[in-house]
C-alpha positions as CSV (number, residue, x, y, z in Angstrom):
1,M,211.2,56.3,119.0
2,I,209.8,58.7,116.2
3,E,209.9,62.5,117.3
4,F,208.6,65.3,115.4
5,K,209.8,68.7,116.4
6,D,208.1,71.8,115.3
7,V,207.2,70.3,111.6
8,G,205.6,72.2,109.1
9,V,204.6,70.9,105.5
10,R,202.9,72.8,102.6
11,R,201.6,70.7,99.4
12,D,200.1,72.3,96.2
13,G,200.4,75.9,98.2
14,R,198.5,74.7,101.2
15,E,199.8,74.4,104.5
16,L,198.8,71.0,106.0
17,F,200.8,71.1,109.2
18,A,202.4,73.8,111.2
19,G,204.5,73.5,114.6
20,A,203.7,69.6,114.9
21,S,205.7,68.2,118.0
22,F,205.0,64.8,119.6
23,Q,206.8,61.5,120.2
24,L,205.5,57.8,119.4
25,H,207.4,54.8,121.2
26,P,207.7,51.2,120.0
27,G,205.0,49.3,121.1
28,H,202.5,52.0,120.7
29,K,199.4,51.5,118.7
30,V,198.1,54.9,117.2
31,G,195.0,55.7,115.5
32,L,195.4,58.6,113.0
33,T,192.4,60.7,112.6
34,G,191.2,63.8,111.1
35,N,188.6,65.0,108.3
36,N,189.2,64.2,104.8
37,G,191.8,66.3,103.3
38,T,193.6,67.6,106.5
39,G,196.8,65.7,105.6
40,K,196.6,62.0,107.2
41,S,197.8,60.3,104.2
42,T,200.5,63.2,103.8
43,L,201.9,62.3,107.2
44,F,202.3,58.7,106.2
45,A,204.1,59.6,102.8
46,L,206.2,62.2,105.0
47,L,207.3,59.2,107.5
48,L,207.9,56.9,104.3
49,T,210.2,59.9,102.7
50,Q,212.2,60.5,105.9
51,M,212.6,56.4,105.8
52,G,213.8,56.3,102.2
53,K,210.7,54.7,101.0
54,G,207.6,55.2,99.1
55,E,206.4,56.6,95.7
56,T,205.4,60.1,96.6
57,E,208.1,62.4,98.3
58,V,207.2,65.1,100.6
59,T,209.6,67.4,102.3
60,L,209.7,69.6,105.4
61,D,209.0,73.1,105.1
62,R,210.5,73.8,108.7
63,G,211.3,71.4,111.7
64,E,212.7,68.1,112.2
65,V,211.6,64.6,112.2
66,S,214.0,62.3,113.8
67,I,213.4,58.3,113.2
68,P,216.0,55.3,114.1
69,D,218.2,54.5,111.1
70,S,218.0,50.8,111.9
71,W,214.1,50.9,111.6
72,H,212.4,49.0,108.8
73,V,208.7,50.2,107.7
74,A,206.1,48.5,106.3
75,H,203.2,50.3,104.2
76,M,199.8,49.0,103.1
77,A,199.5,50.6,99.8
78,Q,195.9,51.2,98.4
79,E,196.5,49.7,95.1
80,V,197.9,46.4,94.0
81,G,198.8,45.7,90.3
82,A,198.1,42.3,88.5
83,S,200.6,40.1,88.7
84,T,201.2,36.2,87.8
85,Q,202.7,35.6,91.0
86,T,201.0,33.1,93.5
87,A,199.0,34.5,96.4
88,I,201.3,32.7,98.9
89,D,204.4,33.7,97.1
90,Y,203.0,37.4,97.0
91,V,202.3,37.1,100.8
92,L,205.6,35.8,101.7
93,S,207.5,38.5,99.7
94,G,206.4,40.6,102.4
95,D,209.2,39.0,104.9
96,E,211.9,40.7,102.3
97,Q,214.5,39.1,104.6
98,W,213.2,35.6,104.2
99,Y,212.2,35.9,100.6
100,E,216.1,36.9,100.0
101,I,217.4,34.0,101.6
102,N,214.9,31.4,100.5
103,A,215.5,32.5,96.9
104,A,219.4,32.5,97.1
105,L,219.1,28.4,98.8
106,N,217.0,27.8,95.9
107,D,219.5,28.8,93.4
108,L,223.0,27.8,94.7
109,S,224.8,28.2,91.6
110,S,225.6,31.6,92.2
111,V,226.5,31.3,95.9
112,S,230.1,30.3,97.4
113,D,230.6,27.0,99.5
114,E,231.2,29.4,102.2
115,Q,227.9,31.3,102.1
116,I,225.9,28.5,102.0
117,G,226.9,27.7,105.4
118,V,226.0,31.4,106.4
119,L,222.6,31.5,104.6
120,H,221.8,28.1,106.6
121,Q,222.7,29.9,110.0
122,Q,220.8,33.4,108.7
123,F,217.7,31.2,107.9
124,D,217.6,29.6,111.3
125,E,218.3,32.6,113.1
126,I,215.1,34.1,111.4
127,D,213.1,31.0,112.2
128,G,212.8,30.6,108.7
129,Y,211.3,27.2,108.9
130,R,208.0,28.5,110.2
131,T,207.7,31.5,108.1
132,P,205.6,29.8,105.5
133,T,203.1,28.7,108.1
134,K,202.7,32.2,109.3
135,A,202.0,33.2,106.0
136,A,199.3,30.6,105.9
137,Q,198.0,31.6,109.2
138,I,197.6,35.4,108.2
139,M,196.0,34.5,104.8
140,A,193.6,32.4,106.7
141,G,192.7,34.9,109.2
142,L,191.9,37.4,106.5
143,G,189.4,34.8,104.7
144,F,191.4,33.0,102.5
145,N,191.0,29.2,102.0
146,T,194.0,26.8,101.2
147,S,192.9,26.3,97.5
148,Q,193.5,29.9,97.1
149,H,197.1,29.8,97.7
150,E,198.5,28.8,94.4
151,L,196.1,31.1,92.3
152,P,197.7,34.0,90.5
153,V,197.3,37.5,92.2
154,E,195.5,38.8,88.8
155,G,193.0,36.4,89.2
156,F,191.7,38.2,92.3
157,S,189.1,41.0,92.5
158,G,190.2,44.3,93.6
159,G,188.9,43.8,97.3
160,W,190.8,40.5,97.5
161,R,193.8,41.8,96.2
162,M,193.6,44.5,98.9
163,R,193.3,41.4,101.5
164,L,196.5,40.2,99.7
165,N,198.3,43.5,100.2
166,L,197.2,43.7,103.8
167,A,198.6,39.9,104.4
168,K,201.7,41.0,102.7
169,T,202.3,44.0,105.0
170,L,201.4,42.1,108.2
171,M,204.3,39.5,106.9
172,S,206.8,42.3,107.3
173,R,209.6,42.2,110.1
174,A,209.1,45.8,110.3
175,D,209.7,48.2,113.5
176,L,206.9,50.5,112.0
177,M,203.7,49.6,110.2
178,L,201.8,51.9,108.5
179,L,198.1,50.7,107.6
180,D,195.6,52.9,105.7
181,E,192.1,51.8,106.0
182,P,193.0,48.1,106.5
183,T,189.1,47.2,107.4
184,N,187.9,48.6,104.1
185,H,187.6,45.2,102.3
186,L,187.0,43.0,105.2
187,D,184.1,41.5,106.5
188,L,183.6,41.3,110.2
189,D,185.6,38.0,111.0
190,A,188.5,39.0,109.4
191,I,188.3,42.1,111.3
192,L,188.1,40.5,114.7
193,W,191.3,38.6,113.6
194,L,193.1,41.6,112.4
195,E,192.2,43.0,116.0
196,T,193.8,40.1,117.8
197,W,196.9,40.3,115.5
198,I,197.5,44.2,116.0
199,N,197.0,43.8,119.6
200,A,199.8,41.1,119.8
201,Y,202.5,43.0,117.2
202,T,205.1,44.3,119.2
203,G,206.5,47.1,117.0
204,L,204.9,50.6,116.5
205,V,201.6,50.6,114.4
206,I,199.9,53.9,113.1
207,V,196.7,53.2,111.5
208,I,194.1,55.3,109.5
209,S,190.5,53.8,110.1
210,H,187.1,55.2,110.2
211,D,185.9,52.2,112.2
212,Q,185.3,53.4,115.7
213,A,185.0,49.8,117.1
214,F,188.2,48.6,115.5
215,L,190.1,51.7,117.0
216,D,188.5,51.1,120.2
217,A,189.9,47.5,120.3
218,T,193.2,48.1,119.1
219,V,194.7,51.5,119.8
220,G,195.9,53.2,123.0
221,H,196.7,56.6,121.2
222,I,194.9,58.8,118.8
223,L,196.8,61.5,116.7
224,H,194.3,63.8,115.6
225,V,194.8,66.4,112.6
226,E,193.0,69.4,112.7
227,Q,193.3,73.1,111.5
228,Q,197.0,72.4,110.6
229,K,197.6,71.2,114.1
230,I,198.5,67.5,115.2
231,T,197.8,66.8,118.8
232,L,198.6,63.5,120.6
233,Y,196.0,61.9,122.7
234,T,196.2,59.1,125.1
235,G,193.6,56.4,125.1
236,N,191.1,54.7,122.7
237,Y,188.9,56.5,120.2
238,Q,186.2,56.9,123.0
239,Q,188.5,58.3,125.3
240,F,189.7,60.7,122.6
241,I,186.3,61.9,121.7
242,R,185.5,62.9,125.5
243,T,189.0,64.5,126.0
244,R,188.8,66.5,123.0
245,H,185.0,67.8,123.4
246,E,186.3,68.9,126.8
247,R,189.1,70.8,125.3
248,M,186.6,72.2,122.7
249,A,184.3,73.5,125.2
250,Q,187.5,75.3,127.2
251,Q,188.5,76.8,123.9
252,Q,184.9,78.1,123.2
253,Q,185.0,79.7,126.7
254,A,188.5,81.1,126.2
255,F,187.6,82.4,122.6
256,E,184.3,84.1,124.2
257,K,186.6,85.7,127.1
258,Q,189.1,86.7,124.4
259,Q,186.5,88.2,122.2
260,A,185.2,90.3,125.0
261,T,188.7,91.5,126.0
262,K,189.3,92.6,122.6
263,A,185.9,94.5,122.2
264,H,186.9,96.4,125.3
265,L,190.3,97.2,124.2
266,D,188.9,98.3,120.7
267,D,186.5,100.7,122.2
268,F,189.0,102.1,124.6
269,I,191.3,102.7,121.6
270,R,188.4,104.3,119.6
271,R,187.4,106.7,122.1
272,F,190.8,107.9,123.5
273,R,193.3,107.2,120.5
274,A,193.0,111.1,119.4
275,K,193.2,112.6,122.8
276,A,196.5,113.8,123.9
277,S,196.1,112.7,127.6
278,K,195.0,109.2,126.7
279,A,197.3,108.7,123.8
280,K,199.8,106.8,125.6
281,Q,197.5,104.4,127.0
282,A,195.7,103.9,123.8
283,Q,198.9,103.1,122.1
284,S,199.6,100.5,124.8
285,R,196.5,98.9,124.5
286,I,196.9,98.6,120.7
287,K,200.3,96.8,121.4
288,Q,198.4,94.6,123.7
289,L,196.1,93.7,121.0
290,E,198.9,92.8,118.7
291,R,200.3,90.6,121.2
292,M,197.2,88.7,121.8
293,A,197.2,85.1,120.3
294,E,194.5,84.5,118.1
295,L,192.0,81.8,119.5
296,S,189.6,80.0,117.1
297,P,186.2,79.5,118.0
298,M,184.8,76.0,118.6
299,M,183.9,74.7,114.9
300,A,181.0,72.8,114.1
301,D,182.2,69.2,114.7
302,N,180.2,67.5,111.6
303,P,179.7,68.9,108.3
304,F,177.0,66.4,107.4
305,S,173.4,66.9,108.5
306,F,171.0,65.0,106.2
307,R,168.0,63.0,107.3
308,F,165.7,60.5,105.4
309,Y,162.2,61.9,104.4
310,E,159.1,60.3,105.7
311,P,157.8,57.7,102.8
312,A,154.9,58.7,101.0
313,N,153.1,55.2,101.0
314,M,153.6,52.0,103.6
315,S,151.7,48.7,103.6
316,S,152.9,45.5,105.3
317,P,154.5,43.5,104.3
318,L,156.6,45.4,101.9
319,I,159.0,42.5,100.9
320,E,158.4,38.7,101.6
321,L,160.1,35.5,101.2
322,T,158.5,32.2,101.9
323,Q,160.2,28.8,101.9
324,A,162.7,30.2,99.3
325,D,165.7,28.5,97.6
326,I,167.9,31.0,96.4
327,G,171.1,30.5,94.2
328,Y,172.7,30.3,90.7
329,S,172.2,28.2,87.8
330,D,169.9,26.2,89.3
331,T,172.1,25.5,92.5
332,P,170.8,26.8,95.7
333,L,173.0,28.4,98.0
334,L,170.4,29.2,100.5
335,H,167.6,26.7,101.6
336,N,164.0,27.3,102.5
337,A,164.2,31.1,103.2
338,N,161.8,33.0,105.3
339,V,162.2,36.9,105.5
340,Q,159.6,39.3,105.9
341,V,160.1,43.0,105.6
342,T,157.6,45.3,107.4
343,P,157.6,48.9,108.0
344,D,158.9,48.3,111.5
345,T,162.0,46.3,110.1
346,R,165.4,47.0,111.5
347,L,167.2,43.8,110.2
348,G,171.1,43.3,110.3
349,L,172.3,40.2,108.2
350,L,175.6,38.4,109.9
351,G,177.4,35.6,108.4
352,M,180.9,34.5,107.5
353,N,182.5,35.6,104.1
354,G,180.7,33.6,101.2
355,A,177.9,32.5,103.4
356,G,175.3,34.2,101.0
357,K,174.6,37.6,102.6
358,S,174.8,39.2,99.5
359,T,172.9,36.4,97.6
360,L,169.9,37.2,100.2
361,I,170.3,40.9,99.5
362,K,169.8,40.3,95.8
363,A,166.7,38.2,96.1
364,L,165.4,40.9,98.7
365,V,165.8,43.7,96.1
366,G,164.5,41.6,93.0
367,E,167.8,41.4,91.2
368,L,167.9,37.3,91.7
369,G,165.0,35.3,91.2
370,V,164.3,32.4,93.7
371,L,164.5,29.1,92.5
372,S,161.8,27.8,94.4
373,G,159.1,29.0,97.0
374,T,157.8,32.4,96.6
375,Y,158.8,36.1,96.4
376,R,156.3,39.0,96.8
377,A,157.0,42.7,96.7
378,S,154.3,45.2,97.8
379,D,152.7,47.5,95.2
380,T,153.8,50.3,97.3
381,L,157.1,49.6,97.5
382,K,160.0,51.8,96.8
383,L,163.5,50.9,97.4
384,G,166.5,52.5,98.3
385,Y,169.4,50.1,97.6
386,F,173.2,50.7,98.0
387,N,175.8,48.7,96.9
388,Q,179.3,49.0,95.5
389,H,177.8,48.5,92.1
390,Q,175.3,51.6,92.5
391,M,178.5,53.8,93.1
392,D,180.4,52.2,90.0
393,V,177.4,52.9,87.9
394,L,177.2,56.6,88.6
395,D,177.3,59.0,85.5
396,A,181.2,59.7,85.3
397,T,180.5,62.8,83.3
398,A,177.8,64.3,85.3
399,T,178.0,66.5,88.2
400,P,176.2,66.0,91.7
401,L,173.9,68.9,90.5
402,Q,172.9,67.3,87.1
403,M,172.3,64.0,88.6
404,M,169.8,65.7,91.2
405,R,168.4,67.8,88.4
406,R,167.4,64.2,86.5
407,L,165.5,63.5,89.7
408,A,164.4,66.6,91.1
409,G,162.0,68.1,88.3
410,K,161.1,71.7,88.6
411,T,162.7,72.0,92.3
412,S,165.0,75.0,92.3
413,D,168.7,75.2,92.2
414,A,168.9,76.7,95.7
415,E,166.8,74.0,97.2
416,L,169.1,71.4,95.4
417,R,172.5,73.0,96.4
418,S,171.4,73.2,100.1
419,F,170.4,69.5,100.1
420,L,173.7,68.8,98.4
421,G,175.5,70.7,101.2
422,S,174.0,68.5,103.8
423,F,176.0,65.9,102.2
424,D,179.0,68.2,102.2
425,F,178.8,69.1,98.3
426,R,179.7,72.8,98.3
427,G,181.3,75.0,96.2
428,D,183.0,74.0,93.2
429,R,182.2,70.2,94.1
430,I,178.6,70.4,93.0
431,D,179.8,71.3,89.7
432,T,182.6,68.8,89.4
433,P,182.1,65.6,87.5
434,S,181.8,62.4,89.6
435,E,184.8,60.6,87.7
436,L,187.0,62.9,89.6
437,F,185.6,62.1,93.0
438,S,187.1,59.8,95.7
439,G,185.6,56.6,97.1
440,G,184.0,58.5,99.8
441,E,182.4,61.2,97.8
442,R,180.7,58.6,95.1
443,A,179.3,56.9,98.5
444,R,177.8,60.3,99.7
445,L,176.5,61.3,96.4
446,T,174.8,57.7,95.9
447,L,173.4,58.1,99.3
448,A,172.1,61.7,98.4
449,L,170.4,60.3,95.4
450,I,168.6,57.6,97.3
451,V,167.4,60.0,100.2
452,W,165.9,62.3,97.6
453,Q,163.9,59.5,96.1
454,R,162.1,59.0,99.7
455,P,162.2,55.1,99.9
456,N,160.2,53.1,102.0
457,V,162.7,50.3,102.6
458,L,166.5,51.0,102.6
459,V,168.7,47.9,101.6
460,L,172.4,48.7,102.6
461,D,175.0,46.4,101.4
462,E,178.3,47.4,103.2
463,P,177.4,51.5,103.0
464,T,180.2,52.6,105.1
465,N,183.4,51.1,103.2
466,H,184.2,54.5,102.1
467,L,182.8,56.8,104.5
468,D,185.0,58.6,107.3
469,L,184.0,58.7,111.1
470,Q,181.6,61.8,110.6
471,M,179.8,60.7,107.8
472,R,179.2,57.3,109.3
473,Q,177.9,59.1,112.5
474,A,175.5,61.2,110.3
475,L,174.4,58.2,108.6
476,T,173.8,56.5,112.0
477,I,171.7,59.3,113.1
478,A,169.7,59.4,109.7
479,L,169.0,55.9,110.0
480,Q,167.8,56.0,113.5
481,G,165.2,58.7,112.5
482,F,164.2,56.9,109.2
483,Q,160.5,56.0,109.4
484,G,160.6,53.0,106.9
485,A,162.4,49.6,107.0
486,V,166.0,48.8,106.8
487,V,168.1,45.7,106.0
488,L,171.9,46.0,106.4
489,V,174.9,44.3,105.7
490,S,177.9,46.1,107.6
491,H,181.2,45.1,109.1
492,D,180.7,48.4,111.2
493,R,179.7,47.0,114.5
494,E,178.7,50.6,115.9
495,L,176.4,51.1,112.9
496,I,174.7,47.5,113.3
497,A,174.5,48.2,117.3
498,N,172.7,51.5,116.9
499,V,170.5,50.8,113.9
500,C,169.2,47.1,114.2
501,D,166.8,45.6,116.2
502,E,167.1,42.0,115.1
503,L,169.8,40.1,113.7
504,F,169.8,37.2,111.3
505,L,172.5,34.8,110.7
506,V,173.4,33.3,107.2
507,H,175.3,30.1,107.6
508,D,175.2,26.8,105.9
509,G,172.6,27.5,103.4
510,Q,170.2,28.5,106.3
511,I,168.8,31.7,107.4
512,D,167.9,32.0,111.2
513,E,167.3,34.6,113.8
514,F,170.4,35.0,115.7
515,E,170.1,35.2,119.6
516,G,172.6,37.7,121.2
517,D,173.9,41.1,120.2
518,I,176.9,41.8,117.9
519,S,179.8,41.2,120.5
520,D,178.0,37.6,120.8
521,Y,178.2,37.4,117.3
522,G,182.5,37.8,117.4
523,K,182.4,34.9,120.1
524,W,180.4,32.9,117.6
525,L,182.5,33.3,114.8
526,A,185.7,32.5,117.1
527,E,184.2,29.2,117.9
528,K,183.1,28.4,114.3
529,R,186.7,29.1,113.5
530,K,188.1,26.6,115.8
531,Q,185.3,23.8,114.9
532,E,186.3,24.3,111.1
533,N,190.0,23.7,111.8
534,A,189.3,20.7,113.9
535,Q,187.0,19.4,111.1
536,D,189.8,20.0,108.5
537,K,192.1,17.7,110.5
538,N,189.5,15.0,111.2
539,T,188.8,14.6,107.5
540,G,192.5,14.7,106.5
541,K,192.4,17.9,104.6
542,K,196.0,18.8,103.6
543,K,197.6,21.6,101.7
544,N,199.2,20.8,98.6
545,K,202.8,22.2,98.1
546,K,204.9,22.6,95.3
547,D,207.9,21.2,96.6
548,S,210.1,22.5,94.0
549,K,209.4,26.0,94.6
550,K,210.2,25.8,98.4
551,F,213.6,25.6,99.7
552,V,212.2,24.3,103.1
553,S,209.4,21.9,101.7
554,R,209.7,19.0,104.1
555,E,210.2,21.4,107.3
556,T,207.4,23.6,106.2
557,K,205.0,20.6,105.9
558,N,205.9,19.4,109.2
559,T,205.6,22.8,111.3
560,A,202.3,23.5,109.5
561,S,201.3,20.1,110.9
562,E,202.6,21.0,114.3
563,H,200.7,24.2,114.1
564,Q,197.6,22.5,113.1
565,A,197.8,19.9,116.0
566,A,198.2,22.8,118.5
567,S,195.3,24.5,117.2
568,D,193.2,21.2,117.1
569,L,194.1,20.8,120.6
570,T,192.6,24.2,121.7
571,T,189.7,23.5,119.5
572,Q,188.9,20.2,120.9
573,K,189.0,21.9,124.5
574,S,186.9,24.6,123.4
575,A,184.3,22.6,121.1
576,G,183.8,19.8,123.7
577,S,183.5,22.0,127.0
578,V,179.7,22.2,126.9
579,A,179.4,18.4,126.0
580,N,181.9,17.5,128.6
581,S,180.4,19.7,131.2
582,T,177.1,17.8,130.9
583,V,179.0,14.2,130.7
584,S,180.9,15.4,133.9
585,H,177.8,16.2,135.8
586,N,176.2,12.7,135.0
587,K,179.3,11.1,135.5
588,A,179.7,13.0,139.1
589,S,175.9,12.0,140.0
590,T,176.9,8.3,139.2
591,Q,180.3,8.3,141.4
592,S,178.7,9.8,143.9
593,T,176.6,6.3,144.7
594,L,179.5,4.3,144.7
595,S,181.6,3.2,147.4
596,K,184.7,4.1,148.3
597,E,186.3,0.6,147.3
598,E,184.3,0.9,144.0
599,Q,185.8,4.1,143.3
600,R,189.3,3.0,143.7
601,K,188.6,0.1,141.2
602,L,187.2,2.6,138.8
603,A,190.1,4.8,139.1
604,A,192.4,1.8,138.8
605,E,190.7,0.7,135.4
606,Q,190.8,4.2,134.2
607,R,194.6,4.3,134.8
608,K,195.0,1.1,133.1
609,L,193.2,2.1,130.1
610,T,195.1,5.3,129.6
611,A,198.6,3.7,130.5
612,P,199.4,2.8,126.8
613,V,199.0,6.9,126.0
614,R,201.1,7.8,128.9
615,R,204.0,5.5,128.0
616,D,203.7,7.1,124.5
617,I,203.8,10.7,126.0
618,E,206.9,9.8,128.4
619,N,208.7,7.9,125.6
620,T,208.1,10.8,123.1
621,E,209.3,13.4,125.6
622,K,212.5,11.4,126.3
623,T,213.0,11.3,122.4
624,L,212.2,15.0,122.0
625,A,215.1,15.8,124.7
626,K,217.9,13.4,123.2
627,I,217.1,15.1,119.8
628,N,217.2,18.5,121.4
629,E,220.7,17.8,122.8
630,K,222.0,16.8,119.4
631,L,220.7,19.9,117.7
632,S,222.5,22.0,120.4
633,A,225.8,19.9,120.1
634,L,225.3,20.6,116.1
635,E,225.0,24.1,116.5
636,D,228.1,24.5,118.5
637,K,230.1,22.5,115.8
638,L,228.5,24.7,113.2
639,A,229.5,27.8,115.0
640,D,233.3,26.8,114.3
641,T,234.4,29.2,111.5
642,S,237.1,26.9,110.2
643,L,234.1,24.9,108.8
644,Y,233.5,27.3,106.1
645,E,237.1,26.8,104.6
646,D,237.3,25.3,101.1
647,S,239.3,22.2,102.6
648,R,236.4,21.3,104.9
649,K,233.4,21.7,102.7
650,S,232.4,18.1,102.8
651,D,232.5,18.3,106.7
652,L,230.2,21.2,106.4
653,M,227.6,19.4,104.2
654,V,227.5,16.2,106.3
655,L,226.7,18.4,109.3
656,L,224.1,20.6,107.5
657,N,222.4,17.5,106.3
658,E,222.4,15.9,109.8
659,Q,220.9,19.1,111.1
660,T,218.1,19.1,108.7
661,A,217.3,15.4,109.3
662,L,217.3,16.1,113.4
663,Q,215.1,19.1,112.7
664,Q,212.8,16.5,110.6
665,Q,212.6,14.0,113.5
666,H,211.9,17.0,116.1
667,N,209.0,18.1,114.0
668,D,207.8,14.5,113.6
669,N,208.1,13.9,117.3
670,E,206.5,17.0,118.5
671,E,203.4,16.5,116.4
672,Q,203.2,12.9,118.0
673,L,203.2,14.3,121.2
674,L,200.5,16.7,120.8
675,Q,198.2,13.9,119.2
676,S,198.9,11.5,122.3
677,M,198.0,14.6,124.6
678,T,194.7,15.3,122.9
679,T,194.0,11.7,123.2
680,L,194.6,11.4,126.8
681,E,192.9,14.6,127.5
682,E,189.7,13.2,125.5
683,M,189.9,9.8,127.6
684,E,190.2,11.7,130.8
685,A,187.4,13.9,130.1
686,S,185.0,10.9,129.3
687,F,186.0,9.4,132.6
688,E,184.8,12.5,134.7
C-alpha cells in the first residue's frame, strides 16, 4: 500500500500540503480532486519522485511517504514529442518488459545460447504472444483504426498524440497508474471504453479528472486537496459531494460557536485584565484563547458566478439547413441535412469520432458552405461560437482587460474588472498577457469574451475540455438560464443531460433525431462497435503486419484472429438477439400447431442437419486436448537446466521449434472451434 504520514510540501515558497496522512491500497480507484493550483500535479510529482521516476523532483519538508520497493508506476504525461516511431510500436513500448525481451529476441547477435532459452521462457511467462493483440485492442478502444497503426507518431495531431500516450500508459504492467486528465482529448465512445478498462484494472489507479460522470463511473475513493489539507473520502464523486457538504456545514457551526466563545473571552479579558482581583482569571482566559485551535469559516465553494445576458434581438428560425449536403472538395460527408435552430433550441449533437459533428457545426456557423441544398441565417443572428480554434487565436500579447476594452467601448474599468472577476480573473491575472495562461484560463477568457457580446445563439464545440469541475458547474448553471438557442457538442455527459432538451445523432452521413437520453447513447455505441467488429470479419478485413519487425509475427496473427473470433461470437449473439426473438416467436407459434410425432420428426431433422458441425466441434476439442498434453510435456522438458548448457544447444533448439509449432497448431484449432460454435449457434437459433 501507499502511506502518507504527516507529509508537508512547499513549492516556490508556498505551502501546498501540511500534515497530510492517508493510506491507499492495491485495487483502489481514486479520484484526485481540488481547485486548480492546490497541488494535484505536485502530488503526482511527489509520488513519481519517491519511486525514482519523473522529470520534476519534489522533496518532502516533513513527514514520510511509504511505497513498496517492488511496485512499478505508469504515468500519463501531458506532452508527447514528435517521433518517427510507428503508433503501434509506441504503444507497445508502454509494456517495458515485453518490449525489452522482444527486442532481444529480434537481435540474437548479442545473446548467448543459454540466454535464448531463458528469454523464451520469460516471454511465455508474461504471455508475450498476446501482447500485440492487447495493444491493438487498447488502440481500437481509444478510436484508432488499424490503418493508423503503422503511421509515425509525428504524423498525428496533438490531441491524437495524447490518445497514443494514454494507450502507451494503459499497456504498462504497473502496480500504480497515475492518469492526469485522461478524458480531455477523448470523445464519448472512447470515454465509455476507458471506464470499462479502469474498472477491470487490478492495480491502484489515481486519476485527476474534471468529468463528474467519469469519476462516478470509475472511482470508489476521492482524495481531495483543499486549504493545504488532503482528505480521503470513501465513495464516488457524488457521495464525496454529499459528505463534504455535511462536513462543511458542521465546520461552519463549529466556527460560529468558536467565534462566540472567543468574543466572550475577549470581552472578559478587556474588562478585568487591569483589576487585581480578576487578573488571575484574565490570564487564565488569555491562555485558553492561545490554546484554542483556529477554525476556518465555510468558504464559498465556487469562485465562478457568471451568467449570459439576455439577447437584444430574436427571430425564428435563427439558423436553418434544408436538404443540405455538407463536406469538403465537392465530396459530401453529410447528406440531406435538415436542422432548424430557433430561440428555444437546446440541441446536443451525438456521434462517433469522425462521423461529422464538427463538420455540421462549421456549416451551422457559416464557416463551411453547403455543397447543395440551402443555408439561411437570420438578420438578427448574433453568434457565440466556442471551439479550440477560438482559444488558440486569442491575442497572445494582450491581457484580459485589454481584450475586454476592445469590445466594451466606454464601459468603466471597474465594471470590466467586476465582470472578469466572475470568471475568476482577479488581481494580477487581469493584467497578465494571455500567452502565459493555462488551457483552462484561455477557455474561461474565451467564454468571457463570448458572454459580453450578448449572443442569441451559442454553438459550443467541446467547451469543457480545459475547465475544472467548478467552472463546468458554473457553465451548466449559466447555460440553463440562457434565453437564446444552444447547440452543443461535448463528451461531458452531465453538461449534455442538464442543458439539452433534444439530441441529434450524426452517423453514416445522416443526421437524425436520437430517441433516448445520454445513457441510451452509451448503449447504442456499444452495440454499434460490436456490429462493426462483426462486419470487419465478414468482409475479410485483416491487419497488415510487418513480419520482420515482430518476433512473434505468426503467433501474433493467430492470437489476434482468436480474439476477433471470440469478439464476433459475442457480437453475433447480441446483434442477432432482436431478430432471433422475432423468429423464435413465429417458430414457436408454428410448432405449437404440430403433433408430438411431427415435432419429434422435426427435432430429428434438425439434429441431422447440425450433426456435421457437432462432429467438427468434438474432433477439434479432442485435438486441442492432445496439443495441450504435448505442450505441458514440453514445458517439463524445457524446465531441465542442463538443456541450456553448450553441449545441448541443438536439443534446446529442437524443443523450442517444436513448442512454437504446437502453439501455432493450438491457435489454429482454437480459432476453428470458435467458428464452428458460432455456426452451430446460428443454426440452432434459426430452428427455434
